[in-house]
C-alpha positions as a printed NumPy array, in Angstrom:
array([[ 13.392,  19.18 ,   7.247],
       [ 15.076,  21.99 ,   5.352],
       [ 13.158,  24.235,   2.97 ],
       [ 15.181,  22.999,   0.051],
       [ 14.295,  19.399,   0.755],
       [ 10.602,  20.281,   1.174],
       [ 10.559,  22.046,  -2.266],
       [ 12.416,  19.129,  -3.86 ],
       [  9.842,  16.664,  -2.511],
       [  6.999,  18.887,  -3.772],
       [  8.552,  19.194,  -7.185],
       [  9.112,  15.47 ,  -7.315],
       [  5.441,  14.914,  -6.328],
       [  4.235,  17.29 ,  -9.069],
       [  6.313,  15.439, -11.675],
       [  5.146,  11.988, -10.6  ],
       [  1.515,  13.191, -10.478],
       [  1.602,  14.943, -13.79 ],
       [ -0.565,  12.36 , -15.433],
       [ -3.212,  12.252, -12.644],
       [ -6.569,  12.25 , -14.107],
       [ -9.069,  13.404, -11.597],
       [-12.524,  14.913, -11.242],
       [-11.129,  18.315, -10.198],
       [ -8.011,  20.13 ,  -9.288],
       [ -9.099,  19.794,  -5.61 ],
       [ -8.578,  16.009,  -5.544],
       [ -5.218,  16.254,  -7.299],
       [ -4.076,  18.893,  -4.798],
       [ -5.268,  16.883,  -1.841],
       [ -3.451,  13.824,  -3.055],
       [ -0.282,  15.848,  -3.664],
       [ -0.318,  16.89 ,   0.014],
       [ -0.921,  13.298,   1.013],
       [  1.819,  12.002,  -1.23 ],
       [  4.279,  14.562,   0.326],
       [  3.534,  13.083,   3.783],
       [  4.266,   9.578,   2.503],
       [  7.448,  10.746,   0.854],
       [  8.634,  12.314,   4.123],
       [  8.121,   9.077,   6.12 ],
       [ 10.959,   6.536,   6.539],
       [  9.58 ,   3.42 ,   7.978],
       [  5.929,   3.03 ,   8.816],
       [  3.815,   0.637,  10.853],
       [  0.651,  -0.708,   9.151],
       [ -1.814,  -3.228,  10.493],
       [ -4.475,  -4.775,   8.141],
       [ -7.039,  -7.363,   7.631],
       [ -5.993,  -8.881,   4.315],
       [ -8.008, -11.066,   1.934],
       [ -5.985, -12.754,  -0.781],
       [ -7.852, -14.376,  -3.652],
       [ -5.537, -16.847,  -5.334],
       [ -8.258, -18.041,  -7.794],
       [ -8.908, -21.415,  -6.434],
       [ -8.314, -20.423,  -2.741],
       [ -9.144, -17.371,  -0.653],
       [ -7.096, -16.533,   2.424],
       [ -7.889, -14.196,   5.224],
       [ -5.057, -12.81 ,   7.51 ],
       [ -4.567, -10.201,  10.093],
       [ -1.05 ,  -8.78 ,   9.479],
       [  1.345,  -6.168,  10.812],
       [  3.983,  -4.58 ,   8.683],
       [  6.971,  -2.546,   9.963],
       [  9.131,  -1.11 ,   7.187],
       [  9.203,   0.934,   4.017],
       [  8.602,   0.591,   0.369],
       [ 12.024,  -1.132,   0.036],
       [ 11.179,  -3.836,   2.625],
       [ 10.505,  -4.73 ,   6.188],
       [  9.141,  -7.343,   8.57 ],
       [  5.578,  -8.67 ,   8.26 ],
       [  4.065, -10.46 ,  11.232],
       [  1.08 , -12.772,  11.153],
       [ -1.426, -12.073,  13.947],
       [ -4.178, -14.32 ,  12.581],
       [ -4.959, -17.16 ,  11.761],
       [ -4.023, -18.293,  15.214],
       [ -2.153, -21.423,  13.79 ],
       [  0.229, -18.954,  12.064],
       [  0.413, -16.373,  14.801],
       [  3.891, -15.057,  15.185],
       [  5.127, -16.172,  11.736],
       [  7.383, -13.455,  10.442],
       [  8.475, -12.664,   6.863],
       [ 11.371, -10.527,   6.227],
       [ 10.847,  -8.686,   2.848],
       [ 13.74 ,  -7.138,   0.975],
       [ 15.545,  -6.785,  -2.267],
       [ 16.518, -10.457,  -2.229],
       [ 13.04 , -11.772,  -1.751],
       [ 11.017, -13.054,   1.211],
       [ 12.475, -15.055,   4.163],
       [  9.922, -16.785,   6.401],
       [ 10.698, -17.349,  10.093],
       [  8.897, -19.643,  12.487],
       [  8.978, -23.158,  14.018],
       [  8.199, -25.279,  10.96 ],
       [  5.091, -23.394,   9.714],
       [  4.915, -22.12 ,   6.139],
       [  2.698, -19.223,   5.226],
       [  1.272, -19.751,   1.739],
       [  2.867, -17.221,  -0.563],
       [  1.083, -18.087,  -3.816],
       [  0.976, -15.268,  -6.334],
       [ -2.143, -13.029,  -6.561],
       [ -1.033, -10.45 ,  -9.06 ],
       [  1.435, -11.719, -11.629],
       [  4.26 , -13.07 ,  -9.495],
       [  3.372, -10.839,  -6.504],
       [  2.576, -12.758,  -3.264],
       [  0.351, -11.276,  -0.571],
       [  3.528, -10.981,   1.639],
       [  4.938,  -8.369,  -0.707],
       [  1.784,  -6.214,  -0.955],
       [  2.765,  -3.701,   1.823],
       [  6.053,  -2.563,   0.212],
       [  4.179,  -2.303,  -3.094],
       [  1.396,  -0.215,  -1.594],
       [  3.881,   2.162,   0.084],
       [  5.757,   2.625,  -3.214],
       [  2.448,   3.361,  -4.932],
       [  1.528,   5.972,  -2.386],
       [  4.978,   7.555,  -2.61 ],
       [  5.782,   7.466,  -6.302],
       [  3.312,   5.297,  -8.245],
       [  1.852,   6.274, -11.533],
       [ -1.431,   7.877, -10.531],
       [ -4.252,   7.535, -13.157],
       [ -7.163,   9.025, -11.132],
       [ -8.051,  10.803,  -7.921],
       [-11.546,  11.351,  -6.52 ],
       [-13.62 ,  11.9  ,  -3.331],
       [-15.417,   8.773,  -2.161],
       [-16.599,   6.943,   0.987],
       [-15.196,   3.682,   2.412],
       [-17.509,   1.901,   4.786],
       [-19.349,   5.167,   5.601],
       [-16.133,   7.306,   6.08 ],
       [-15.367,  10.256,   3.751],
       [-12.135,   9.579,   1.939],
       [ -9.74 ,  10.579,  -0.884],
       [ -9.221,   7.704,  -3.387],
       [ -6.353,   7.321,  -5.873],
       [ -5.812,   4.699,  -8.531],
       [ -2.36 ,   3.612,  -9.573],
       [ -1.422,   1.825, -12.894],
       [  0.636,  -1.306, -12.122],
       [  0.493,  -2.702, -15.655],
       [  4.01 ,  -3.442, -17.018],
       [  4.979,  -2.622, -20.528],
       [  4.128,  -5.375, -22.922],
       [  1.7  ,  -7.064, -20.535],
       [ -1.97 ,  -7.644, -21.623],
       [ -3.344,  -8.068, -18.097],
       [ -4.462,  -4.723, -16.641],
       [ -3.129,  -4.31 , -13.055],
       [ -4.277,  -1.539, -10.788],
       [ -4.011,  -0.459,  -7.124],
       [ -6.875,   1.521,  -5.702],
       [ -6.331,   3.163,  -2.342],
       [ -8.615,   4.927,  -0.007],
       [ -7.401,   7.439,   2.545],
       [ -9.514,   9.013,   5.347],
       [-10.334,  12.613,   4.374],
       [ -9.752,  13.945,   7.868],
       [ -6.138,  12.867,   8.419],
       [ -4.91 ,  10.826,   5.384],
       [ -4.914,   7.503,   7.245],
       [ -5.089,   4.688,   4.748],
       [ -8.526,   2.942,   5.157],
       [ -8.182,   0.3  ,   2.418],
       [ -6.306,  -0.723,  -0.694],
       [ -7.216,  -3.104,  -3.469],
       [ -4.959,  -4.804,  -5.993],
       [ -6.967,  -5.502,  -9.089],
       [ -6.157,  -7.698, -12.075],
       [ -8.445,  -7.472, -15.232],
       [-11.251,  -5.916, -13.155],
       [-11.154,  -8.542, -10.372],
       [ -9.946,  -7.677,  -6.895],
       [ -7.252, -10.198,  -6.059],
       [ -6.119,  -8.64 ,  -2.77 ],
       [ -7.997,  -6.43 ,  -0.375],
       [ -6.451,  -4.721,   2.675],
       [ -8.551,  -3.04 ,   5.344],
       [ -6.228,  -1.063,   7.496],
       [ -6.734,  -0.885,  11.32 ],
       [ -5.584,   1.712,  13.81 ],
       [ -2.578,   0.666,  15.908],
       [ -3.686,  -1.257,  18.978]])
C-alpha cells in the first residue's frame, strides 16, 4: 500500500473516531491502530458461535462468514439439520440456498436479522460511530473493547454494538448487539479450523 493511501486511511480513522469517549488516550490509540487494520482488509473470513434472542425464541448457531461489510456468503455449520445452508447477503437483501430448508431470519435488532450481523459488525469495526474504548477481559483473555452507537435518528430504542478484540493481536473475540440494555445477539468468534 502506498504511503499516501496509508495516511488517508489514518486521517479517515481519526475523523471517524473523533467522538470516541475512552478511559485514556491509550485505548483510543490502540483502537485507531486496530481500525486501520480493518480498513485495509477487503474480504474476511469469520467463524462464530452465535446466540440470537428473538424475544420469544432463542437460537444457537455455528456460522462461517466470507465477505466484507458490504456483503458476502454466510454458511451454517450447526445445527446439523441446517448444515450447509448458505445465505448470500448483499445490497438487495438476503438470498437463502439449500434443499428446501429455511433458516429463521426473524429480526433481533429493529429489522436486522441474525444473518445480516456479520456485515454490520465489520462496518462498525471499520467506520462505526465509536462512543467508548476500554481495556477489559473476555472469558479470561485480555482485550480491547469498543462500543458503537447504532441508534438511528428519531428512534427511541437505544441500539449498541460492543466488540471485544484480543489485546495481543486484535482478533475479534466477541461482539454483542444490544437493544435498550438487553443483548439480542451474541457472537463468540472462533479461530479458523
